N, C-alpha and C positions, 0 to 999 in steps of 0.2 A: 875714282879712286879714294875720295874722302867719306862716302856715304856708306854706312855700313849695310842697310837694307840692299843698296844697290851690287852690292859685293856678292851678298848672301845669295842674290837672285841669279845673278853672272854663273854662280857655283851650280845653284840649281840646274841652271838651264843647261851647264856642260853636263851633270849628272844624267839629266834625263836625255841626254842626247838632240834639244832642240836648239841649240846655240847658233846651227848655221841655216836655222829658220827663223831668225828674229834680229834685227838689227838694233842693236845698241847706241845710243847715244849720251855722251859726257856733256852735261850742260855748261861746265866749265869752260867749254869750247865757245865762242862769241857765235859763231852760225849757228850752232844748236840751241843757244837759248833764244837765238830771233826766232827758228821755228818753234821753238815753245812758246813763246808768247804769242806768236801770231797763231797756234790754233788752240791756244788756250791752257795749257798744261802749267799748274799753279802748283803741283806737289811734285816730289819723287821718292821711290821711284813709281813711274808713270807709265802707260802701255795705250797705245791705241791699235787697234785691229783693224786693216783696210780692206774689204773684202769686196768692193768695187772699184778698183782703181782709182778713188777720190772722187766718185759723182758724188757722193754724200758723206755729210759732214758723221764721221765713228764717233761712237764713245769712248771717252777717256776713262780707263782703269786704272787705280791709283792702291798701292801698298802691293808689299809679297804676296798674300794671300789670296787677295782678289786678280792678280795679275796670274798667279799660278793656275787660279781655277779657269780663267779665261784660256788661257794657254792649252790646259789639258781638253777643256771642252772642243778647241778648235782645231788642237793637233793629233789629240788622241783617239778623240770620238770617230775623226773621218779616215781611221786608217783600214 
């Protein structure tokens, strides 16, 4: 709720109809912050796309623009 970029990203997800395909975590929640630390997220907004059920390390995408590009690549081009 305090991150303008995160709020903007959530609105874009809703506008594009992708919100039900993305899990959004609030790093102000202790458990979510622990997960972020464990997997190496150091900036918000950040995103990981898990394509193999956690078998390999997935890249971390940072920033609204890069997240939008990756979501488009994975959600729109596979329709």
